[in-house]
C-alpha positions as CSV (number, residue, x, y, z in Angstrom):
1,M,83.9,161.4,-17.9
2,T,86.9,160.4,-20.1
3,H,89.0,163.2,-22.1
4,V,90.6,162.2,-24.8
5,S,93.4,164.3,-26.2
6,P,92.7,164.7,-30.2
7,A,96.2,164.4,-30.8
8,S,97.4,161.3,-29.1
9,G,94.3,159.6,-28.7
10,E,95.1,158.8,-25.1
11,S,93.0,159.9,-22.0
12,S,94.6,161.8,-19.1
13,S,94.9,159.6,-16.5
14,A,94.3,162.5,-13.8
15,L,90.9,163.0,-15.1
16,T,90.0,159.3,-15.7
17,P,89.4,158.0,-12.1
18,D,88.4,154.3,-13.5
19,P,91.2,152.0,-13.5
20,R,89.7,149.9,-16.2
21,Q,90.0,152.8,-18.8
22,R,93.6,153.1,-18.2
23,Q,94.1,149.6,-18.5
24,L,92.0,149.7,-22.0
25,A,94.2,152.5,-22.9
26,A,97.3,150.4,-22.7
27,A,95.8,147.7,-24.5
28,M,95.3,149.7,-27.4
29,K,98.9,151.6,-26.9
30,R,100.2,147.8,-26.6
31,H,98.4,147.1,-30.1
32,Q,100.1,150.5,-31.4
33,Y,96.4,151.5,-32.3
34,R,96.3,149.5,-34.9
35,P,92.8,149.1,-36.9
36,D,93.5,145.5,-37.3
37,A,93.6,145.0,-33.4
38,L,90.1,145.9,-33.1
39,I,89.0,142.3,-32.4
40,E,91.7,142.1,-29.5
41,V,90.8,145.6,-28.2
42,L,86.9,144.6,-27.7
43,H,88.3,141.4,-26.0
44,T,90.0,143.4,-23.5
45,A,87.5,145.9,-23.0
46,Q,84.6,143.5,-22.1
47,E,86.9,141.6,-19.9
48,L,87.5,144.9,-18.1
49,F,84.1,146.0,-17.9
50,G,82.1,142.7,-18.4
51,Y,80.4,143.9,-21.6
52,L,80.8,146.4,-24.1
53,E,79.1,149.8,-23.1
54,P,78.1,151.8,-26.0
55,E,80.3,154.8,-24.7
56,L,83.4,152.6,-24.6
57,L,83.0,151.8,-28.3
58,L,83.1,155.6,-29.9
59,P,86.5,156.2,-28.0
60,I,88.3,152.7,-29.5
61,A,86.6,153.9,-32.9
62,H,88.6,157.2,-32.8
63,R,91.7,155.8,-30.9
64,L,91.9,152.7,-33.6
65,R,91.3,155.5,-36.5
66,L,88.3,153.5,-37.3
67,P,84.6,154.5,-38.1
68,P,82.2,154.3,-35.1
69,S,80.1,152.0,-37.5
70,Q,82.7,149.6,-38.2
71,V,83.3,149.0,-34.5
72,Y,79.6,148.6,-33.7
73,G,79.4,146.4,-36.5
74,V,82.0,144.0,-35.3
75,A,80.8,144.6,-31.6
76,T,77.5,143.3,-32.9
77,F,78.6,140.9,-35.2
78,Y,80.3,138.1,-32.8
79,H,78.1,136.6,-30.4
80,V,80.8,136.7,-27.6
81,F,80.7,140.3,-27.5
82,S,77.7,141.5,-25.5
83,L,76.5,145.5,-25.5
84,E,74.5,144.7,-22.4
85,P,75.4,143.4,-19.0
86,K,75.3,139.7,-18.7
87,G,74.0,137.8,-15.7
88,V,76.2,135.8,-13.0
89,H,75.7,132.8,-14.8
90,R,75.6,132.4,-18.6
91,C,74.4,129.6,-20.6
92,V,74.9,129.7,-24.4
93,V,73.2,126.9,-26.5
94,C,75.3,125.8,-29.6
95,M,72.5,125.8,-32.4
96,G,74.9,124.6,-35.3
97,T,74.0,122.1,-37.4
98,A,75.0,118.8,-35.5
99,C,73.8,120.3,-32.6
100,F,70.4,121.2,-33.9
101,I,70.2,117.6,-35.4
102,N,70.9,116.1,-32.4
103,G,68.2,118.2,-30.0
104,A,69.5,121.8,-29.5
105,A,66.3,123.2,-30.4
106,Q,64.4,121.0,-27.5
107,L,67.4,121.9,-25.0
108,L,66.8,125.8,-25.8
109,R,62.9,125.3,-25.5
110,T,63.6,123.5,-22.1
111,L,65.8,126.4,-20.7
112,E,63.7,128.9,-21.9
113,R,60.6,127.5,-20.2
114,A,62.6,127.1,-16.8
115,T,63.9,130.4,-16.6
116,H,61.0,132.3,-18.4
117,L,63.9,133.9,-20.7
118,Q,64.0,133.9,-24.2
119,A,67.4,133.4,-25.9
120,G,69.6,136.8,-25.7
121,E,67.9,137.6,-22.6
122,T,69.4,138.1,-19.2
123,S,67.0,138.0,-16.0
124,G,66.1,140.7,-14.2
125,D,67.9,140.1,-11.1
126,R,71.1,139.9,-13.5
127,Q,71.5,136.1,-12.2
128,F,71.0,134.4,-15.4
129,S,71.9,134.8,-19.0
130,L,70.5,132.6,-22.0
131,S,71.7,132.7,-25.4
132,T,72.7,131.0,-28.6
133,A,75.7,130.6,-31.0
134,R,75.7,129.7,-34.4
135,C,78.3,127.0,-33.7
136,L,80.5,126.1,-30.8
137,G,83.1,123.9,-32.9
138,A,82.0,120.9,-30.7
139,C,80.3,119.0,-33.1
140,G,81.4,115.7,-32.0
141,V,79.6,116.0,-28.7
142,A,76.6,117.7,-29.9
143,P,74.4,118.7,-28.7
144,A,76.5,120.9,-26.8
145,V,75.9,123.8,-24.4
146,V,78.2,126.1,-22.5
147,F,77.5,126.9,-18.7
148,D,79.7,129.5,-17.3
149,D,82.4,129.1,-19.6
150,Q,82.5,125.2,-19.2
151,L,81.3,123.1,-22.2
152,A,79.1,120.2,-21.8
153,G,78.5,117.8,-24.4
154,H,76.0,115.1,-25.3
155,Q,73.4,117.1,-23.2
156,T,69.9,116.2,-22.7
157,P,66.6,118.1,-21.3
158,E,67.6,116.3,-17.9
159,T,70.9,117.4,-18.0
160,V,70.6,121.0,-18.8
161,R,67.9,121.3,-16.2
162,D,69.8,120.1,-13.7
163,R,72.7,122.3,-14.2
164,L,70.5,125.1,-14.5
165,H,69.0,124.2,-10.9
166,T,72.9,124.1,-9.8
167,C,73.6,127.4,-11.3
168,L,70.2,129.2,-9.6
169,S,70.8,127.5,-6.4
170,G,73.3,129.6,-5.1
171,T,76.3,128.1,-6.5
172,P,79.1,130.6,-7.2
173,A,80.1,130.9,-10.9
174,P,83.4,129.2,-11.5
């Protein structure tokens, strides 16, 4: 359990055994607890914890002097933030206009059928997460898919099926 000093907004390191909490506190201090540093702080929190636990959002709101609803709103608005743990392997299908016109919906259906997951879900064994993005900004190589943080352009149902097989065949995430 983290104890936060109402006066300083800092947690007591003696009461915080998790070093990630101290790193997060240091990141907020580095940003001088500025409310406009919220997105940077959320990125740091997600990097440290793998996702944004709801229990993390309230201390962040308190320390940055923001309403909890605003922190929650930002954390749920951007697709890069997740409130749930993600799989070891992650796939994001771009659903922007250029990708959609070039077959992104077919790619998503292919992945959903192959994994028995819907976009936004993670497999029960936490090996694979499937999601979509409004636009990845890779319109020149549409349709685009991101596998384990690596952009792949000009994808087809066959190439995404092959990549999925590679991911799930035991190859560690890069």
